[in-house]
C-alpha atoms as a printed R data frame, in Angstrom:
    type eleno elety resid chain resno       x       y       z
1   ATOM     1    CA   MET     A     1 -11.716  -2.975  24.263
2   ATOM     2    CA   TYR     A     2  -8.343  -4.130  25.590
3   ATOM     3    CA   ARG     A     3  -9.861  -7.325  27.010
4   ATOM     4    CA   GLU     A     4 -11.896  -7.835  23.833
5   ATOM     5    CA   ILE     A     5  -8.647  -7.905  21.856
6   ATOM     6    CA   ILE     A     6  -7.268 -10.672  24.077
7   ATOM     7    CA   LYS     A     7 -10.521 -12.620  23.636
8   ATOM     8    CA   ALA     A     8 -10.353 -12.003  19.903
9   ATOM     9    CA   HIS     A     9  -6.904 -13.539  19.744
10  ATOM    10    CA   GLU     A    10  -8.157 -16.642  21.524
11  ATOM    11    CA   ARG     A    11 -11.007 -16.917  19.002
12  ATOM    12    CA   ILE     A    12  -8.971 -16.559  15.839
13  ATOM    13    CA   LYS     A    13  -5.518 -17.924  16.709
14  ATOM    14    CA   SER     A    14  -6.224 -21.409  15.354
15  ATOM    15    CA   PHE     A    15  -7.335 -19.976  12.005
16  ATOM    16    CA   ILE     A    16  -4.568 -17.461  11.275
17  ATOM    17    CA   LYS     A    17  -0.830 -17.626  10.727
18  ATOM    18    CA   ASN     A    18   1.361 -16.598  13.649
19  ATOM    19    CA   ILE     A    19   4.088 -14.770  11.734
20  ATOM    20    CA   PRO     A    20   7.088 -13.754  13.898
21  ATOM    21    CA   LEU     A    21   8.547 -10.275  13.627
22  ATOM    22    CA   TYR     A    22  11.154 -10.032  10.893
23  ATOM    23    CA   TYR     A    23  14.306  -8.069  11.749
24  ATOM    24    CA   SER     A    24  15.380  -6.107   8.682
25  ATOM    25    CA   ASN     A    25  19.164  -5.942   8.585
26  ATOM    26    CA   ILE     A    26  19.059  -3.872   5.395
27  ATOM    27    CA   PHE     A    27  16.815  -1.080   6.659
28  ATOM    28    CA   SER     A    28  18.235  -1.210  10.195
29  ATOM    29    CA   GLU     A    29  21.789  -0.673   8.975
30  ATOM    30    CA   LEU     A    30  20.703   1.969   6.471
31  ATOM    31    CA   LYS     A    31  18.857   4.052   9.067
32  ATOM    32    CA   GLU     A    32  20.956   3.161  12.154
33  ATOM    33    CA   GLY     A    33  18.107   1.765  14.205
34  ATOM    34    CA   ASP     A    34  16.429  -1.557  14.944
35  ATOM    35    CA   ILE     A    35  13.626  -2.027  12.436
36  ATOM    36    CA   TYR     A    36  11.250  -4.974  12.628
37  ATOM    37    CA   LEU     A    37   8.575  -5.836  10.082
38  ATOM    38    CA   LYS     A    38   5.213  -7.406  10.956
39  ATOM    39    CA   LEU     A    39   4.603  -9.274   7.703
40  ATOM    40    CA   GLU     A    40   0.833  -9.418   7.321
41  ATOM    41    CA   ASN     A    41   1.399  -9.703   3.571
42  ATOM    42    CA   LEU     A    42   2.188 -13.355   4.377
43  ATOM    43    CA   GLN     A    43  -1.059 -13.769   6.311
44  ATOM    44    CA   ARG     A    44  -3.878 -15.905   4.930
45  ATOM    45    CA   THR     A    45  -5.593 -14.034   2.058
46  ATOM    46    CA   GLY     A    46  -2.507 -11.813   1.861
47  ATOM    47    CA   SER     A    47  -3.493  -9.190   4.432
48  ATOM    48    CA   PHE     A    48  -4.451  -8.515   8.045
49  ATOM    49    CA   LYS     A    49  -8.154  -8.229   7.148
50  ATOM    50    CA   ILE     A    50  -8.856 -11.894   7.895
51  ATOM    51    CA   ARG     A    51  -8.362 -11.111  11.602
52  ATOM    52    CA   GLY     A    52 -11.210  -8.643  12.007
53  ATOM    53    CA   ALA     A    53 -13.556 -10.512   9.701
54  ATOM    54    CA   LEU     A    54 -13.049 -13.818  11.536
55  ATOM    55    CA   ASN     A    55 -13.419 -12.319  14.989
56  ATOM    56    CA   CYS     A    56 -16.630 -10.584  13.968
57  ATOM    57    CA   MET     A    57 -18.144 -13.788  12.562
58  ATOM    58    CA   LEU     A    58 -16.993 -16.029  15.403
59  ATOM    59    CA   LYS     A    59 -18.364 -13.677  18.045
60  ATOM    60    CA   ASN     A    60 -21.670 -13.223  16.217
61  ATOM    61    CA   ARG     A    61 -22.323 -16.749  14.932
62  ATOM    62    CA   GLU     A    62 -26.019 -16.572  15.789
63  ATOM    63    CA   LYS     A    63 -26.405 -13.460  13.594
64  ATOM    64    CA   CYS     A    64 -24.743 -15.179  10.641
65  ATOM    65    CA   VAL     A    65 -27.311 -17.944  10.172
66  ATOM    66    CA   ASN     A    66 -28.575 -16.515   6.876
67  ATOM    67    CA   GLY     A    67 -25.117 -15.455   5.799
68  ATOM    68    CA   VAL     A    68 -22.829 -12.421   5.912
69  ATOM    69    CA   ILE     A    69 -22.389  -9.514   3.556
70  ATOM    70    CA   ALA     A    70 -19.656  -6.922   3.044
71  ATOM    71    CA   ALA     A    71 -18.765  -4.155   0.630
72  ATOM    72    CA   SER     A    72 -15.189  -4.030  -0.572
73  ATOM    73    CA   ALA     A    73 -13.017  -3.940  -3.664
74  ATOM    74    CA   GLY     A    74 -10.032  -5.594  -2.055
75  ATOM    75    CA   ASN     A    75  -8.632  -7.123   1.087
76  ATOM    76    CA   HIS     A    76 -11.755  -6.890   3.262
77  ATOM    77    CA   ALA     A    77 -13.689  -8.746   0.569
78  ATOM    78    CA   GLN     A    78 -11.224 -11.616   0.565
79  ATOM    79    CA   GLY     A    79 -10.994 -11.650   4.356
80  ATOM    80    CA   VAL     A    80 -14.752 -11.959   4.777
81  ATOM    81    CA   ALA     A    81 -15.097 -14.483   1.951
82  ATOM    82    CA   PHE     A    82 -12.305 -16.709   3.244
83  ATOM    83    CA   GLY     A    83 -13.443 -16.439   6.840
84  ATOM    84    CA   ALA     A    84 -16.983 -17.378   5.857
85  ATOM    85    CA   LYS     A    85 -15.677 -20.380   3.951
86  ATOM    86    CA   LEU     A    86 -13.706 -21.556   6.991
87  ATOM    87    CA   LEU     A    87 -16.817 -21.307   9.154
88  ATOM    88    CA   ASN     A    88 -19.189 -22.691   6.496
89  ATOM    89    CA   ILE     A    89 -21.198 -19.458   6.383
90  ATOM    90    CA   PRO     A    90 -22.704 -18.137   3.105
91  ATOM    91    CA   ALA     A    91 -21.089 -14.862   2.047
92  ATOM    92    CA   THR     A    92 -22.103 -12.087  -0.335
93  ATOM    93    CA   ILE     A    93 -19.581  -9.442  -1.350
94  ATOM    94    CA   VAL     A    94 -20.677  -6.247  -3.116
95  ATOM    95    CA   MET     A    95 -17.914  -4.744  -5.246
96  ATOM    96    CA   PRO     A    96 -17.875  -1.656  -7.500
97  ATOM    97    CA   GLU     A    97 -18.329  -2.401 -11.186
98  ATOM    98    CA   ILE     A    98 -14.829  -1.068 -11.887
99  ATOM    99    CA   THR     A    99 -13.172  -3.658  -9.625
100 ATOM   100    CA   PRO     A   100 -10.305  -5.434 -11.476
101 ATOM   101    CA   LEU     A   101 -11.271  -8.901 -12.650
102 ATOM   102    CA   ILE     A   102  -8.495 -10.589 -10.659
103 ATOM   103    CA   LYS     A   103  -9.982  -9.288  -7.393
104 ATOM   104    CA   VAL     A   104 -13.426 -10.514  -8.357
105 ATOM   105    CA   LEU     A   105 -12.003 -13.936  -9.167
106 ATOM   106    CA   ASN     A   106  -9.946 -14.084  -5.951
107 ATOM   107    CA   THR     A   107 -13.072 -13.335  -3.921
108 ATOM   108    CA   SER     A   108 -15.223 -15.789  -5.849
109 ATOM   109    CA   LYS     A   109 -12.727 -18.615  -5.414
110 ATOM   110    CA   TYR     A   110 -13.461 -18.612  -1.677
111 ATOM   111    CA   GLY     A   111 -17.068 -19.429  -2.472
112 ATOM   112    CA   ALA     A   112 -18.560 -15.971  -1.985
113 ATOM   113    CA   LYS     A   113 -21.342 -14.610  -4.163
114 ATOM   114    CA   VAL     A   114 -20.037 -11.441  -5.810
115 ATOM   115    CA   VAL     A   115 -22.459  -8.636  -6.683
116 ATOM   116    CA   LEU     A   116 -21.052  -5.869  -8.890
117 ATOM   117    CA   HIS     A   117 -22.772  -2.562  -8.263
118 ATOM   118    CA   GLY     A   118 -22.022   1.121  -8.726
119 ATOM   119    CA   LYS     A   119 -18.947   3.102  -9.637
120 ATOM   120    CA   SER     A   120 -17.413   3.514  -6.182
121 ATOM   121    CA   TYR     A   121 -17.042   1.921  -2.754
122 ATOM   122    CA   ASP     A   122 -19.830   4.166  -1.431
123 ATOM   123    CA   ASP     A   123 -22.219   2.843  -4.088
124 ATOM   124    CA   ALA     A   124 -21.241  -0.732  -3.232
125 ATOM   125    CA   TYR     A   125 -21.632  -0.121   0.495
126 ATOM   126    CA   ASN     A   126 -25.112   1.370   0.103
127 ATOM   127    CA   LYS     A   127 -26.117  -1.668  -1.945
128 ATOM   128    CA   ALA     A   128 -24.697  -3.988   0.736
129 ATOM   129    CA   VAL     A   129 -26.778  -2.217   3.404
130 ATOM   130    CA   GLU     A   130 -29.854  -2.621   1.218
131 ATOM   131    CA   LEU     A   131 -29.242  -6.334   0.648
132 ATOM   132    CA   SER     A   132 -28.427  -6.967   4.316
133 ATOM   133    CA   LYS     A   133 -31.867  -5.671   5.286
134 ATOM   134    CA   LYS     A   134 -33.686  -7.320   2.419
135 ATOM   135    CA   GLU     A   135 -32.126 -10.783   2.851
136 ATOM   136    CA   ASN     A   136 -31.420 -10.591   6.605
137 ATOM   137    CA   LEU     A   137 -27.659 -10.886   6.148
138 ATOM   138    CA   PHE     A   138 -25.124  -9.893   8.815
139 ATOM   139    CA   LEU     A   139 -23.230  -6.840   7.596
140 ATOM   140    CA   ILE     A   140 -19.488  -6.718   8.373
141 ATOM   141    CA   HIS     A   141 -18.098  -3.204   8.060
142 ATOM   142    CA   PRO     A   142 -14.402  -2.978   7.078
143 ATOM   143    CA   PHE     A   143 -13.452  -0.673   9.966
144 ATOM   144    CA   GLU     A   144 -16.393   0.940  11.797
145 ATOM   145    CA   ASP     A   145 -17.136  -2.070  14.017
146 ATOM   146    CA   GLU     A   146 -15.834  -2.895  17.506
147 ATOM   147    CA   ASP     A   147 -15.445  -6.613  16.783
148 ATOM   148    CA   VAL     A   148 -13.537  -5.929  13.564
149 ATOM   149    CA   ILE     A   149 -11.302  -3.428  15.378
150 ATOM   150    CA   ALA     A   150 -10.657  -5.947  18.160
151 ATOM   151    CA   GLY     A   151  -9.653  -8.541  15.565
152 ATOM   152    CA   GLN     A   152  -7.177  -6.161  13.964
153 ATOM   153    CA   GLY     A   153  -5.856  -5.327  17.434
154 ATOM   154    CA   THR     A   154  -4.573  -8.886  17.800
155 ATOM   155    CA   ILE     A   155  -1.562  -7.709  15.792
156 ATOM   156    CA   GLY     A   156  -0.616  -5.465  18.711
157 ATOM   157    CA   TYR     A   157  -1.094  -8.390  21.093
158 ATOM   158    CA   GLU     A   158   1.278 -10.566  19.067
159 ATOM   159    CA   ILE     A   159   3.901  -7.838  18.701
160 ATOM   160    CA   LEU     A   160   4.160  -7.066  22.420
161 ATOM   161    CA   ASN     A   161   4.152 -10.748  23.370
162 ATOM   162    CA   GLU     A   162   7.226 -11.132  21.197
163 ATOM   163    CA   LEU     A   163   9.033  -7.823  21.740
164 ATOM   164    CA   SER     A   164   8.324  -5.864  24.911
165 ATOM   165    CA   GLU     A   165  10.638  -2.867  24.457
166 ATOM   166    CA   ILE     A   166   9.444  -0.879  21.460
167 ATOM   167    CA   ASP     A   167   9.877   2.840  20.873
168 ATOM   168    CA   GLN     A   168   7.369   3.204  18.052
169 ATOM   169    CA   ILE     A   169   5.004   1.298  15.773
170 ATOM   170    CA   LEU     A   170   4.202   2.565  12.271
171 ATOM   171    CA   VAL     A   171   0.720   1.654  11.073
172 ATOM   172    CA   PRO     A   172  -1.018   2.305   7.722
173 ATOM   173    CA   ILE     A   173  -4.338   4.131   7.977
174 ATOM   174    CA   GLY     A   174  -7.269   3.815   5.597
175 ATOM   175    CA   GLY     A   175 -10.560   3.846   7.491
176 ATOM   176    CA   GLY     A   176  -8.706   3.504  10.773
177 ATOM   177    CA   GLY     A   177  -9.683   0.022  11.958
178 ATOM   178    CA   LEU     A   178  -6.166  -1.425  12.007
179 ATOM   179    CA   ILE     A   179  -4.507   1.425  13.882
180 ATOM   180    CA   SER     A   180  -7.457   1.702  16.296
181 ATOM   181    CA   GLY     A   181  -7.093  -1.916  17.341
182 ATOM   182    CA   ILE     A   182  -3.303  -1.846  17.600
183 ATOM   183    CA   ALA     A   183  -3.229   1.491  19.449
184 ATOM   184    CA   THR     A   184  -5.894   0.393  21.939
185 ATOM   185    CA   TYR     A   185  -3.927  -2.677  22.974
186 ATOM   186    CA   VAL     A   186  -0.426  -1.200  22.840
187 ATOM   187    CA   LYS     A   187  -1.249   1.947  24.817
188 ATOM   188    CA   HIS     A   188  -2.795  -0.190  27.575
189 ATOM   189    CA   VAL     A   189   0.227  -2.485  27.883
190 ATOM   190    CA   SER     A   190   3.082  -0.165  26.856
191 ATOM   191    CA   PRO     A   191   1.908   3.473  27.116
192 ATOM   192    CA   ASN     A   192   5.340   4.881  26.247
193 ATOM   193    CA   THR     A   193   5.374   3.169  22.861
194 ATOM   194    CA   LYS     A   194   4.438   5.716  20.222
195 ATOM   195    CA   ILE     A   195   1.810   4.827  17.643
196 ATOM   196    CA   ILE     A   196   2.350   6.680  14.367
197 ATOM   197    CA   GLY     A   197  -0.215   6.444  11.568
198 ATOM   198    CA   ILE     A   198   0.843   6.681   7.930
199 ATOM   199    CA   GLN     A   199  -1.422   7.781   5.094
200 ATOM   200    CA   ALA     A   200  -1.028   8.507   1.397
201 ATOM   201    CA   ASP     A   201  -0.946  12.225   0.547
202 ATOM   202    CA   ASN     A   202  -3.944  11.845  -1.749
203 ATOM   203    CA   ALA     A   203  -6.045   9.843   0.705
204 ATOM   204    CA   ALA     A   204  -5.232  11.519   4.009
205 ATOM   205    CA   GLY     A   205  -8.650  11.490   5.645
206 ATOM   206    CA   MET     A   206  -7.387  10.753   9.161
207 ATOM   207    CA   TYR     A   207  -4.591  13.310   8.826
208 ATOM   208    CA   TYR     A   208  -6.989  16.133   7.942
209 ATOM   209    CA   SER     A   209  -9.566  14.957  10.479
210 ATOM   210    CA   HIS     A   210  -6.869  15.076  13.151
211 ATOM   211    CA   MET     A   211  -5.786  18.549  12.051
212 ATOM   212    CA   ARG     A   212  -9.367  19.877  12.141
213 ATOM   213    CA   LYS     A   213 -10.428  17.865  15.190
214 ATOM   214    CA   LYS     A   214 -13.452  16.457  13.379
215 ATOM   215    CA   VAL     A   215 -14.138  13.824  10.732
216 ATOM   216    CA   VAL     A   216 -13.782  15.232   7.225
217 ATOM   217    CA   THR     A   217 -14.785  13.733   3.889
218 ATOM   218    CA   LEU     A   218 -12.285  13.946   1.055
219 ATOM   219    CA   SER     A   219 -13.396  14.797  -2.474
220 ATOM   220    CA   SER     A   220 -10.970  12.214  -3.896
221 ATOM   221    CA   SER     A   221  -8.744   9.379  -2.693
222 ATOM   222    CA   ALA     A   222  -6.744   8.491  -5.798
223 ATOM   223    CA   THR     A   223  -3.480   6.789  -4.828
224 ATOM   224    CA   ILE     A   224  -1.426   3.728  -5.725
225 ATOM   225    CA   ALA     A   225  -1.990   2.650  -2.103
226 ATOM   226    CA   GLU     A   226  -5.507   1.521  -2.959
227 ATOM   227    CA   GLY     A   227  -5.838  -0.514   0.228
228 ATOM   228    CA   ILE     A   228  -5.985   2.728   2.230
229 ATOM   229    CA   ALA     A   229  -7.794   4.856  -0.371
230 ATOM   230    CA   VAL     A   230 -10.684   5.859   1.888
231 ATOM   231    CA   LYS     A   231 -12.476   9.209   1.552
232 ATOM   232    CA   ARG     A   232 -13.949   9.198   5.060
233 ATOM   233    CA   VAL     A   233 -12.605   7.526   8.185
234 ATOM   234    CA   GLY     A   234 -14.999   6.095  10.761
235 ATOM   235    CA   ASP     A   235 -16.455   8.162  13.593
236 ATOM   236    CA   MET     A   236 -15.472   5.412  16.030
237 ATOM   237    CA   THR     A   237 -11.969   5.008  14.643
238 ATOM   238    CA   PHE     A   238 -11.449   8.777  14.651
239 ATOM   239    CA   GLU     A   239 -12.283   8.982  18.359
240 ATOM   240    CA   ILE     A   240  -9.947   6.083  19.180
241 ATOM   241    CA   CYS     A   241  -7.120   7.618  17.149
242 ATOM   242    CA   GLU     A   242  -7.572  11.002  18.815
243 ATOM   243    CA   SER     A   243  -7.143   9.300  22.201
244 ATOM   244    CA   HIS     A   244  -4.429   6.750  21.439
245 ATOM   245    CA   VAL     A   245  -2.421   7.732  18.337
246 ATOM   246    CA   ASP     A   246   0.598   9.984  18.814
247 ATOM   247    CA   ASP     A   247   0.956  11.302  15.278
248 ATOM   248    CA   VAL     A   248  -0.324  10.931  11.716
249 ATOM   249    CA   ILE     A   249   1.935  11.688   8.753
250 ATOM   250    CA   THR     A   250   1.595  11.347   5.005
251 ATOM   251    CA   VAL     A   251   3.771  10.065   2.168
252 ATOM   252    CA   SER     A   252   3.587  10.685  -1.573
253 ATOM   253    CA   ASP     A   253   2.887   8.123  -4.279
254 ATOM   254    CA   ASP     A   254   6.487   8.501  -5.483
255 ATOM   255    CA   GLU     A   255   7.732   7.672  -1.981
256 ATOM   256    CA   ILE     A   256   5.394   4.673  -1.811
257 ATOM   257    CA   ALA     A   257   6.577   3.419  -5.197
258 ATOM   258    CA   TYR     A   258  10.193   3.721  -4.068
259 ATOM   259    CA   ALA     A   259   9.406   1.780  -0.891
260 ATOM   260    CA   ILE     A   260   7.739  -0.999  -2.886
261 ATOM   261    CA   LEU     A   261  10.823  -1.197  -5.098
262 ATOM   262    CA   GLN     A   262  13.172  -1.320  -2.094
263 ATOM   263    CA   LEU     A   263  11.112  -4.026  -0.373
264 ATOM   264    CA   ILE     A   264  11.258  -6.132  -3.534
265 ATOM   265    CA   GLU     A   265  14.966  -5.599  -4.173
266 ATOM   266    CA   GLN     A   266  16.372  -5.474  -0.668
267 ATOM   267    CA   SER     A   267  14.028  -7.706   1.359
268 ATOM   268    CA   LYS     A   268  12.614  -9.910  -1.422
269 ATOM   269    CA   LEU     A   269   9.079  -9.017  -0.310
270 ATOM   270    CA   VAL     A   270   6.143  -8.278  -2.614
271 ATOM   271    CA   VAL     A   271   4.069  -5.640  -0.833
272 ATOM   272    CA   GLU     A   272   1.067  -3.603  -1.944
273 ATOM   273    CA   GLY     A   273   1.081   0.180  -1.744
274 ATOM   274    CA   ALA     A   274  -0.838   0.341   1.538
275 ATOM   275    CA   GLY     A   275   1.577  -2.133   3.102
276 ATOM   276    CA   ALA     A   276   4.612  -0.102   2.034
277 ATOM   277    CA   VAL     A   277   3.700   3.288   3.527
278 ATOM   278    CA   GLY     A   278   5.578   2.679   6.782
279 ATOM   279    CA   ILE     A   279   8.816   1.926   4.942
280 ATOM   280    CA   ALA     A   280   8.103   4.913   2.681
281 ATOM   281    CA   ALA     A   281   7.952   7.153   5.758
282 ATOM   282    CA   ILE     A   282  11.268   5.787   7.022
283 ATOM   283    CA   LEU     A   283  13.106   6.028   3.693
284 ATOM   284    CA   SER     A   284  11.866   9.593   3.144
285 ATOM   285    CA   ASN     A   285  13.081  10.542   6.658
286 ATOM   286    CA   LYS     A   286   9.603  11.553   7.813
287 ATOM   287    CA   VAL     A   287   9.962   9.306  10.845
288 ATOM   288    CA   ASN     A   288  13.122   9.296  12.951
289 ATOM   289    CA   VAL     A   289  14.259   5.718  13.597
290 ATOM   290    CA   LYS     A   290  17.912   6.309  14.490
291 ATOM   291    CA   ASN     A   291  18.873   4.510  17.707
292 ATOM   292    CA   LYS     A   292  15.259   3.448  18.176
293 ATOM   293    CA   THR     A   293  13.366   0.176  18.063
294 ATOM   294    CA   THR     A   294  10.676   0.484  15.421
295 ATOM   295    CA   VAL     A   295   8.039  -1.995  14.279
296 ATOM   296    CA   VAL     A   296   6.530  -1.429  10.835
297 ATOM   297    CA   ILE     A   297   3.184  -3.018   9.979
298 ATOM   298    CA   ILE     A   298   3.351  -4.448   6.458
299 ATOM   299    CA   SER     A   299  -0.411  -4.688   6.154
300 ATOM   300    CA   GLY     A   300  -0.790  -6.596   2.890
301 ATOM   301    CA   GLY     A   301   0.715  -7.953  -0.294
302 ATOM   302    CA   ASN     A   302  -2.233  -8.095  -2.683
303 ATOM   303    CA   ILE     A   303  -0.764  -5.929  -5.388
304 ATOM   304    CA   ASP     A   304  -2.318  -6.147  -8.854
305 ATOM   305    CA   VAL     A   305   0.152  -7.878 -11.188
306 ATOM   306    CA   ASN     A   306  -0.982  -5.591 -14.017
307 ATOM   307    CA   LEU     A   307   0.140  -2.585 -11.968
308 ATOM   308    CA   ILE     A   308   3.326  -3.912 -10.436
309 ATOM   309    CA   SER     A   309   5.546  -3.147 -13.423
310 ATOM   310    CA   ARG     A   310   4.212   0.417 -13.565
311 ATOM   311    CA   ILE     A   311   4.869   0.913  -9.873
312 ATOM   312    CA   ILE     A   312   8.379  -0.497 -10.191
313 ATOM   313    CA   ASN     A   313   9.030   1.744 -13.190
314 ATOM   314    CA   LYS     A   314   7.750   4.736 -11.236
315 ATOM   315    CA   GLY     A   315  10.123   3.880  -8.431
316 ATOM   316    CA   MET     A   316  13.012   3.499 -10.872
317 ATOM   317    CA   VAL     A   317  12.288   6.896 -12.430
318 ATOM   318    CA   THR     A   318  12.130   8.459  -8.964
319 ATOM   319    CA   THR     A   319  15.616   7.153  -8.149
320 ATOM   320    CA   GLY     A   320  17.202   7.960 -11.509
321 ATOM   321    CA   ARG     A   321  17.587   4.331 -12.533
322 ATOM   322    CA   TYR     A   322  15.515   4.845 -15.657
323 ATOM   323    CA   CYS     A   323  15.285   7.888 -17.893
324 ATOM   324    CA   GLN     A   324  14.160   8.943 -21.316
325 ATOM   325    CA   ILE     A   325  16.288  11.374 -23.299
326 ATOM   326    CA   THR     A   326  15.731  13.068 -26.637
327 ATOM   327    CA   VAL     A   327  18.597  13.720 -29.033
328 ATOM   328    CA   ASN     A   328  18.381  15.650 -32.292
329 ATOM   329    CA   VAL     A   329  20.788  14.139 -34.846
330 ATOM   330    CA   LYS     A   330  21.499  14.540 -38.541
331 ATOM   331    CA   ASP     A   331  19.502  12.037 -40.573
332 ATOM   332    CA   ALA     A   332  22.656  10.578 -42.106
333 ATOM   333    CA   PRO     A   333  24.604   7.311 -41.875
334 ATOM   334    CA   GLY     A   334  26.753   7.089 -38.758
335 ATOM   335    CA   SER     A   335  24.927   9.733 -36.688
336 ATOM   336    CA   LEU     A   336  22.944   7.285 -34.590
337 ATOM   337    CA   SER     A   337  26.026   5.098 -34.158
338 ATOM   338    CA   ALA     A   338  27.937   8.057 -32.729
339 ATOM   339    CA   VAL     A   339  25.213   8.729 -30.155
340 ATOM   340    CA   THR     A   340  24.894   5.096 -29.089
341 ATOM   341    CA   GLY     A   341  28.668   4.881 -28.854
342 ATOM   342    CA   ILE     A   342  28.756   7.724 -26.323
343 ATOM   343    CA   ILE     A   343  25.912   6.169 -24.323
344 ATOM   344    CA   ALA     A   344  27.660   2.784 -24.351
345 ATOM   345    CA   SER     A   345  30.970   4.300 -23.254
346 ATOM   346    CA   LEU     A   346  29.198   5.726 -20.204
347 ATOM   347    CA   GLN     A   347  27.778   2.256 -19.390
348 ATOM   348    CA   ALA     A   348  24.096   3.093 -19.724
349 ATOM   349    CA   ASN     A   349  21.859   0.328 -21.040
350 ATOM   350    CA   ILE     A   350  19.660   1.215 -24.033
351 ATOM   351    CA   LEU     A   351  16.221  -0.328 -23.579
352 ATOM   352    CA   ASP     A   352  14.467   1.208 -26.594
353 ATOM   353    CA   ILE     A   353  15.037   3.646 -29.457
354 ATOM   354    CA   LYS     A   354  12.345   5.595 -31.355
355 ATOM   355    CA   HIS     A   355  12.802   7.804 -34.415
356 ATOM   356    CA   HIS     A   356  10.620  10.844 -35.178
357 ATOM   357    CA   ARG     A   357  11.543  12.316 -38.553
358 ATOM   358    CA   PHE     A   358   8.414  14.385 -39.111
359 ATOM   359    CA   ASP     A   359   8.586  16.975 -36.341
360 ATOM   360    CA   ALA     A   360   7.701  20.524 -37.380
361 ATOM   361    CA   ASN     A   361  10.288  21.918 -34.983
362 ATOM   362    CA   LEU     A   362  13.194  19.971 -36.502
363 ATOM   363    CA   PRO     A   363  15.592  21.443 -39.048
364 ATOM   364    CA   VAL     A   364  15.624  19.832 -42.485
365 ATOM   365    CA   ASN     A   365  17.685  16.602 -42.611
366 ATOM   366    CA   TYR     A   366  17.464  16.111 -38.835
367 ATOM   367    CA   THR     A   367  15.623  13.448 -36.889
368 ATOM   368    CA   LYS     A   368  14.533  13.318 -33.292
369 ATOM   369    CA   VAL     A   369  15.619  10.140 -31.518
370 ATOM   370    CA   ILE     A   370  14.162   9.147 -28.149
371 ATOM   371    CA   PHE     A   371  16.192   6.760 -25.995
372 ATOM   372    CA   ASP     A   372  14.849   4.765 -23.051
373 ATOM   373    CA   LEU     A   373  17.853   4.160 -20.812
374 ATOM   374    CA   GLU     A   374  18.642   2.125 -17.730
375 ATOM   375    CA   THR     A   375  20.887   4.366 -15.665
376 ATOM   376    CA   LYS     A   376  22.700   4.480 -12.320
377 ATOM   377    CA   GLY     A   377  21.261   7.637 -10.789
378 ATOM   378    CA   PHE     A   378  20.713  11.303 -11.501
379 ATOM   379    CA   ASP     A   379  24.424  12.118 -11.647
380 ATOM   380    CA   HIS     A   380  24.816   9.433 -14.295
381 ATOM   381    CA   ILE     A   381  21.935  10.907 -16.313
382 ATOM   382    CA   GLU     A   382  23.451  14.394 -16.148
383 ATOM   383    CA   LYS     A   383  26.816  13.040 -17.309
384 ATOM   384    CA   ILE     A   384  25.234  11.298 -20.323
385 ATOM   385    CA   ILE     A   385  23.432  14.474 -21.405
386 ATOM   386    CA   SER     A   386  26.544  16.579 -20.822
387 ATOM   387    CA   GLU     A   387  28.742  14.278 -22.937
388 ATOM   388    CA   LEU     A   388  26.212  14.189 -25.770
389 ATOM   389    CA   ASN     A   389  25.957  17.977 -25.824
390 ATOM   390    CA   ARG     A   390  29.739  18.275 -25.668
391 ATOM   391    CA   ALA     A   391  29.941  16.040 -28.748
392 ATOM   392    CA   GLY     A   392  27.679  18.466 -30.644
393 ATOM   393    CA   PHE     A   393  24.351  16.732 -30.224
394 ATOM   394    CA   GLU     A   394  21.330  18.538 -28.842
395 ATOM   395    CA   ALA     A   395  20.254  16.308 -25.937
396 ATOM   396    CA   ARG     A   396  17.789  16.739 -23.103
397 ATOM   397    CA   ALA     A   397  16.042  14.607 -20.486
398 ATOM   398    CA   ASN     A   398  12.305  14.095 -20.863
399 ATOM   399    CA   GLY     A   399  10.003  14.604 -17.863
């Protein structure tokens, strides 16, 4: 497949963005290593998926006469739809009925016919298989396809053409197509470069398959990294990963949320959960990058705007920059002012205040007041609660 990846790059290079590696001064200085980011969130359609989809269609033009079809609720859908538009090929995308409207609209705007079917990706995929046979459409699988894998592998080709001495490359894993392509190329050209796969704790199909030495099917794949929320990796991708990938590790949703927040604040990059797992692994010290040259694949940036504030808030809670505290105070003039005065003196920002006077556990003439605070870390939170209790108020942190 090594040579197929080189051919794939020749096929697709005029259609995709050639985005140079971005050296992250912030993360490099923080972790005392050289950290480069491969920013596929800036790629056309906002993710790497356009690579595999385009290569598959370009190589199989004669099979696409009646059109192409794919099942996806996200980046693969947009990659296939956009690629088909570029090549003037009719496209049908089957998406689960629960797919957010914005993703349906983003796919439709590329001219694809969207079919909503079923409650899950598996339902949508089975429908896509049915329609491909019924209407003689060319089915493009998101990861279990050699041409798709070769297209994704062009990322490895670009990285090594730009930077030859690399200690390790961190790659998100969902179904395994991206890491299979990158690992195949990199291990052929630079066998000493380690390939480390990163998965979400709650969608760690490749991790458990690797541990058990066989493909396993997860009962659930609920994670904020929806781009890699796959219950079952491919048989083909599993075999490639077993041969070419050095390690697979997992990160929690809290660690992913923190990474998203840090990428926004420190690097001014909007990255989806799947694209942030590599940085999450570095920031949580699950991958050693000190005195090493590390490339992190930022696989996509198609984060749902309706979720971004929740993810940022989750990251802020995780780092102690937001907290909610409850204070029981006398329901009398001046009591609330005394509490807010203490909070203000400690330089915490009050975002919201709620009163609950009718709590069965409260003494008569007392009210429960809940404060939403912007804080400076866990030590700051502890100091606020300590000062309030020292002043005679009953205060505690919620959650």
